[in-house]
N, C-alpha and C positions, 0 to 999 in steps of 0.2 A: 485685810488682803492688800498686799503690796505688788505693784507691777514693776518689772525690771526696768532699769534705766538703759536707754539705748546708748551704745558706745560705738565709736569708729566712724570714719568719714563717710563710708558708703551708706551706712544705715542713717546717719544724720542727714545726708543729702536727700535720701528718699523721703524722710519726714518733712524736710523743708519744701520739697517739691509738692507735697500734698497738703501743706498748711492751709492754703486758700480754699481747699475743698470743704473746710469747716467754716468758712465765712457764710454762715447760714442765715441769709437775710430775711427769711420768713419771720423770724422772731428774734433775730440776733443782728448785731450791727455788721455792716459791710466792711470788708478790708480791701482798700484800694491802693495800698502802699506797694513797695517793691516786691514783696513776697507774692502778691497777686499775680504779677507777671510771670514769676517763676513757676507757680503752680499751673497757670494756664497752659504752659508749654506741654504739660503732661496730659492735657485734656483738650485736644483740638475740637473745634466746633463741627457738627455735622454739616455736610455740604448742601443738602437739599434746602430749598427756599419756598416753603408754602405761602409766604407772604407776598411773593412776587406777583401772583395773579389776582390779588385782592383789588377791587375797584370801589370807587365811591358809590354809595347808595343814597340817592337824593332824598328819599323819604326819611331815612335815618338822620342824615345831615341836617335836615330841616328842624330837628329837635334841639339843635344847638342854639344857645342865645345869639341874638343878632350881632352883638359885638364880636363874638368869636367867629361867626361866619364871615364877617367883614375882614377881620385881621388874618384869619386862616392859620393861626398858630395857637398852641397850648404849651405852657411851661410845665415840664414834668420833672419831679425830683426822683431819681432812681438810686436805690441802694444796690450796689454792684459788688459781687465778691466771689460767687461760687457757681459751678455748674450743678444741676441743670437750670437753675433759676436765672442768674445773670452774672456774667464774669467777662474777663478780658482774655480771649483765646490767643491774641497776638500782642499782648502787652497793653498797659494803661494808656498809651498814646494812640492806640487804634480803637476801632469801633467795638463796643461790647456785644455780646451774644448771649442767648439763653431763652428759656421759655417766656420769662416776663418781658424780655425785649421784643420777641416776636409777637406776643399777644398785644402789647401796647402799640407796636408799629402797625399791626393789622387793623386794630380799632381806629387808629388815626387815618388809615387809608379809606376805611368805610365812611368815616366822617368827613373826609376831604380836607383834613388839616395837617399841618406840619408840627412835629414835636420838637420843642427846644429842650433837649435833655440835659440835665445837670446831675452829675454824680454827687451823691450826698450820703452821709453816714445814716444808718437806719434810725438812730434815736433822734436825729434832728428833723426828719421829714414831716412827721405828724404835727409838731408844733409850728413848722414853717408853713403848713397849709393854712393854719388859722391866721397867721400874720399876712397871708397873701403872697408869699414868696413864690409858691408853686400853685398851679391850678389843679394838679393831680399828682399823686405819689404812688410809686411801686416799690416793693421790697418784700413781697410775699407776706403782706400784713394780714395776720389772722383777725377774724371778726370776733370780738369779745364784748361782753356787756359793758365793761368799763370803757372801752374805746368808743362804743356807740354813743356815749354821752356827749362826745365832742367831735366825732368824725363820722362822715357818711361813707358807706362802702358800696361798691358795685362788684359782686362776686364773679370770679372767673375760674376758680379751681378749689378743690377740697383737699387740704393738706393737713397739717396738725403737728402734734407733739409725739416724739419718740425718744428712744434711748439707744446708746451704743457703748460698747466697751472695747478694750484692746483685744484683738484677735487672739484666741487661745485661752482667754479668761473664762472659765466655766463656773465661777462662783455665783453668777447670776445669769439665767438664761432668758428671762422675759420679765418685764415689769408691767403688771396689771394693777398693782396697788402700791402706793408710795411707801407702805411699811416694808416692802421688799428692799428699800434703799437704806433702811435703818443701819446705822453704824458705818455707812459708806460716805465718801466725799464726792459730791456731784458738781460738775462744772457746767456752766451755762453762760449765756451772753447777757450783758447789762441792758436794762430797759426792755426786757423781752417778756412774752407771756410765760416763758419757762421760769424765769426768775420769780414772777408773780405767783405762779402755781406752787413752786417749791417753798417760797416764803410763807404763803398763806396756809400751807398744810404741814408746816414743820413740827407742829405739836402731835401729829398722828403717832409718832414713835413712842413718845412718853405715854400716851394714852394706851398703847399696846404693851407697855412695860419694857420697851426696848431702848437701846442707845439711839439718840437722835442722829439723823444724817446731817452732814455739814454741807453748806452751799458755798461754792467759790464762784465769784462772778468775774468775767473777763470782758474788758471793753474792746479788746482786739481779739478777733476770733481765732487767728493763727495761734495765739497763746493757749487757747483751750486744748487744741490737739497736742501741742508741746507738753502741756501739763499731764495729759492722759498718757502719752508715750513715756514720760519720765516718772510716772507713778505718783504724781502729786494729787491727782484725782483718780477715782475709780470708775466713774461712769460719766457720760456726757448726755445732757438732755437738749434736744434741738429739733429741727424739722424732720418729718418723716421722709420726704423726698430727698432732702439733702443728705441725711445720714445713710439712707439706702444707697444713694449714688456713691457716696464716699466709700462705703463698705465694698462696693463693686470694683474699686480700684485696688489692685493687689498691693501696691506700695504703701497704702494707708495703714494696713495692719489693724483695721478695726472691724468689729462685727456688729451688725444691726440687731437690736433686741426686739424689734417689732413696734407696733403702734400702741400708744397710750391713750391719746385723746385727739379726735378729729376736730378740725376747725375749717370753716369756710375761709377763703382767702380772697381779697378783693383789691381793686383800685381804690385808693383813699382820697377823700375830698374833705374840705372844710364843711362844717355842719350847715345844711341849707344850700349847698352848692346847686346851681342851676344846670350842672353838667351831667348829673347822675342818670337822668332818663335817656339821654343820648348815648351814654356809654353802655347802659344796660341793653338798649336796642342794638347797638353795634356788636356787643358780645354775642347776643342771641342770633344775629345775622350770620356771624362766623360759625356758630354752632350749626345753624340750619344748612349753610352751603358746604360744610365739611372741612373748612379751613382750620377750625378749632381742633378737630380730631387729628388732622395732619400735623399741626404744631406740637400737640402733646405726644404723638407717636415719635416725632423727630427727637424729642428730649426725654423719651422714656418715662413719661408721667401719665400715660393713659389711664392708669388705675385711679387717678385723682380727678378724672373728668366730672363735670357737672352736667345735668340735663338742661338746665336753664339758668340764666343769670338773674340774680335778685338784688334789690336795693335793701340794705340794712336787715338781713335776716337775723333772727335771734341766735345767740351763741349756742352751739351744740352742748347738750347736757349729757 
């Protein structure tokens, strides 16, 4: 199956404007280069601010280590690239916005601390936690068995893995089994749960007597959408919420194929971090007082809400 190559300035401009919408940071690297600013222009941030009314909760703040309470700051590495998770609605020289930004800011207010946010690429954040560069990381990080060996998580949403194709492509309507990808070329992000899943299961097609699927990995997420639009890949595997949002933007010309595998998503910490209990209590405080629901409603992700935050839950099977 071949997808047509887009031609002409108007179509090309439309694609470029939507490239950052594929910077799916949950399990793909963030794209914070010039194209991120271009795409953000097509996706202005909602104007409501549910975080504004959040106040410090002393009983929750008391769970922080004494040195953090004294300093009043936490260093956070944030992968920023796409709505609704985290992106630059007004360009990379302005403040980021998105679901992950609001949730992190709200947690910080409950804890009575300031966040020193540093924009970082997805694949660098987890290793940097271990080295002590950051106290906490955000990037819509899915909780997996492999990651739990070296990372602690405090969950805040349930997202996961999904697929998308170019709009109008009816050769595949839904992916419930990877054998449905046999003979196709799948694009995904480097260092992601998607790459891990596709690589680990690449033998399923041979077992079914079918032609294997090919995996193409992109370190820059904008390149993934370009590859889809130009017919160099047939399908994208990435985050449920990100692909769903992208498909809702008419200029993207993509169609969401549905959910494949759900994953809890959480704030990431180095193994054994003393911050996890405080973060869990803060998330649960936001759930209890309704701020959490308002943040998810703002970003259109209410279907991914969790009932309670947990530390290091097992990966969904």
